[in-house]
N, C-alpha and C positions, 0 to 999 in steps of 0.2 A: 095690902096694892102687889096682886104677881109679877112672878119674876117673870123675863120671859121662855121660851121654850131655844134654848143650846141650840146654835147645827148644826152639832152633832148629833146631837137626837131629835135630831123633824127628819121626817120622809122625804126620799129626793121627789125631789120637781119631776112630773110628769116629759117638760119635753126638755128637761137637760140630761136627760135617762137613753141615751145613743153612743153610739163611737165611735168613736175618737175617727171615724178612720172611714170615708165614703164606700159602699160596695162599689167597686170596679169592674170590669167588664165589657165582653162587647155589648149593646144602646144604651150604655150604660149611662155614657157618655161620658165631662170632668167637672164636676163643678168649682166658680167662679166668681168674684164678685163684679155685680155688673156687667155680667155675660150677654145683655141685650141691646147695652149701646152698642153691640158690632152692627147690628142692623141698623143703622143713627151710618156710625158712621159708614157703612159698606153701599146705603140710599147716597149719598150724599159724592161713596167716589164712581156707584154705579155709573150717576146722572155726567158722571164723563163722559160715557162709552154711547155710542152707533149703536142696535143695532138691525140687521138684515135683516128679521122681522120680529118686530118693537116686541112680543109676546114673548120673549124669552126674558125683558130682565131682570122682573122679578123672579124666577127660580135663583136665577144670576146671583141676585142683590144676597138670596138668600143664602145660596152654597156660598159663597162668602165671609161673610157673618157668620157663618156655623161654622167654618174651618177658620176664621180669628180667631171666633171667643174659645176655640181648642187650644189653640196656641193662647192665649192669654190666658189659661185656665191649666194647662203645662208647666208656667214659668210662677203660678199661683196669684195674680194680680186682673187686673182689670184689664181688657181691654185698649186700642191706642192705632192711632194707625197704623204706624209698623207693621202692622200686626194682620191688620189689613190686603195691606201693598204684601205685604211674603206674600197669602192669600191670590192673593190676582193674580201675581208672578207665577206663583206657584202652576196654571190655569195659567197661564200666555198674556193673561187679561193685560197690566200697568199699562205697556211702551203700543198697544195701537188702540187706533181710536174705534172700528168695527167689529163689529161679532159677529159672524158668520154661524149658520144654521147648521152647521158643524163641531163648530168648536161648542157651541153650547150645548150639543145632547145631551153632556155630563152631572150635567142640570131637571133637566130637564122628569119635571110633578116634582118637584125640590117644596113646592109654597103649598103645596097640597096634606103631606106623608111625613107625617115626624116620624117613625120608621125608616121611610127614604132618606130626613138628611141626618138620624142616624147612625143606616151604614156608609152615609155619604164622608160626613169627619170622623171616619172608622176608616176611612181606605187610605186618608191621609196617615203618612203616621210623622210621630218628632222628625226623624230625622227631609223627613218631604220639608218640614216650615225650620228646617235648621235652626233649631234648639241643640246647645249643647248639654251633653250628658247629661254630666257634672251639673246645669242648670233644673232639671228638671225635679218635679218634685213627688215624690212618692207619700 
C-alpha cells in the first residue's frame, strides 16, 4: 500500500499562491463579498424616484450601486440597504422624489464605462461615506 505524500512536501497549488492583500490604488476597486448585490438594492431604491429625463435612471442606479459596494467593502462585508441609502443621501437623492437633469449629470455615462465607474467610486472618500477610521479594513 503506497503512503500518501505529506502536505509539507507537496507542491503549492497555483490557485493558493497569492498575496494575502489585494493590490490597491486608483482604479483598482476594493473587493467585497457579493458586491453585485448592491446593484439589486440600488435598482429597488432608485425605482422609487422619478426622473426629469427617464434615460438617466440606469446611470444613477449604477453610480449608487458602485458607491454602496465601495462602502460595504471598506467595512469588509457585503452590501446592505443602509449602504445604498448612504450613497443616495451623499448625492442628495434620498429625500426628494424627482431627479433633475442637473442632479443626474455626475452619473452620466456610468452604465457603459467600467473606467468611469472606477473614477466615480474613487472620487467618493471614506469620510463622505460616513465610515469611522477605526472600522476601515486595510
